[in-house]
DOTOR-516408 format. One line per 4 residues: number of its first residue (from 1); their letters; for each residue x, y, z of C-alpha. Coordinates in nm, 4 decimals, decimal comma, padded with zeros to 6 digits. Layout:
N
NUM	a	X/Y/Z | ...
//
This chain:
88
1	mqak	09,2557/12,7531/-00,6523 | 09,2840/12,4509/-00,8762 | 08,9996/12,2028/-00,9055 | 09,2397/11,9146/-00,8316
5	iffp	09,2903/12,0540/-00,4816 | 08,9512/12,2136/-00,4101 | 08,7135/11,9220/-00,4787 | 08,9041/11,6553/-00,2796
9	aaai	08,9452/11,9027/00,0068 | 08,5724/11,9857/-00,0050 | 08,4862/11,6135/-00,0037 | 08,7128/11,5492/00,2964
13	iall	08,5626/11,8450/00,4851 | 08,2111/11,7208/00,4054 | 08,2943/11,3710/00,5336 | 08,4456/11,5145/00,8526
17	lial	08,1347/11,7247/00,9139 | 07,9105/11,4225/00,8609 | 08,1219/11,2186/01,1047 | 08,1027/11,5019/01,3583
21	slvw	07,7240/11,5174/01,3262 | 07,7024/11,1467/01,4117 | 07,8771/11,1905/01,7493 | 07,7523/11,5363/01,8504
25	pqgl	07,5224/11,5365/02,1594 | 07,1535/11,5528/02,0750 | 06,9716/11,7115/02,3710 | 06,8157/11,4586/02,6084
29	gtrs	06,8825/11,1647/02,3762 | 07,1475/10,9003/02,4140 | 07,5071/10,9815/02,4966 | 07,7561/11,0558/02,2253
33	lppf	08,0420/10,8226/02,1502 | 08,3298/10,8232/02,4030 | 08,5583/11,1106/02,3101 | 08,2654/11,3548/02,2927
37	ghai	08,0137/11,2059/02,5357 | 07,9402/11,3143/02,8895 | 07,6806/11,2220/03,1494 | 07,3384/11,3621/03,0740
41	empd	07,1994/11,5855/03,3445 | 06,8251/11,6144/03,3299 | 06,6637/11,9417/03,4309 | 06,5025/11,9396/03,7753
45	yyrm	06,1499/11,9497/03,6308 | 06,1953/11,6321/03,4273 | 06,3593/11,4562/03,7219 | 06,0689/11,5636/03,9443
49	vrer	05,8114/11,4332/03,6934 | 05,9938/11,1004/03,6550 | 06,0221/11,0544/04,0336 | 05,6540/11,1467/04,0806
53	derr	05,5451/10,8940/03,8191 | 05,7612/10,6221/03,9777 | 05,6183/10,7027/04,3219 | 05,2591/10,6894/04,1927
57	qhea	05,3243/10,3578/04,0199 | 05,4774/10,2145/04,3385 | 05,1773/10,3333/04,5444 | 04,9350/10,1777/04,2938
61	eqka	05,1227/09,8478/04,3138 | 05,1093/09,8582/04,6950 | 04,7344/09,9300/04,6904 | 04,6756/09,6423/04,4488
65	aqar	04,8784/09,4046/04,6681 | 04,6851/09,5190/04,9771 | 04,3535/09,4702/04,7946 | 04,4578/09,1167/04,6948
69	adaa	04,5573/09,0404/05,0552 | 04,2264/09,1789/05,1866 | 04,0296/08,9743/04,9328 | 04,2183/08,6588/05,0266
73	asaa	04,1599/08,7250/05,3988 | 03,7875/08,7862/05,3512 | 03,7574/08,4741/05,1365 | 03,9326/08,2712/05,4058
77	aasa	03,7049/08,4155/05,6745 | 03,3970/08,3410/05,4652 | 03,5031/07,9814/05,4072 | 03,5829/07,9395/05,7787
81	saqa	03,2396/08,0704/05,8794 | 03,0747/07,8435/05,6201 | 03,2600/07,5436/05,7633 | 03,1620/07,6429/06,1177
85	aalk	02,7984/07,6745/06,0117 | 02,8128/07,3329/05,8444 | 02,9481/07,1705/06,1628 | 02,6562/07,2986/06,3768
//
């Protein structure tokens, strides 16, 4: 094979392979570009862990909100009893 044909063909093949590597799916990373991409389906274990972490975070937020409400209610009750004692 002549060098005039081989080297340009090798360069074109190398560029095509590099372009293909840029759009090929990479595990659980981001989606590939449109002609090659598809929706990522996470394994059940990872979905379970993500849902568990979201649930725990939501429960912690609810507990914190309840604690703030309880503190505000006890502060209001304390100030009301202090006012009642001052009026006696």
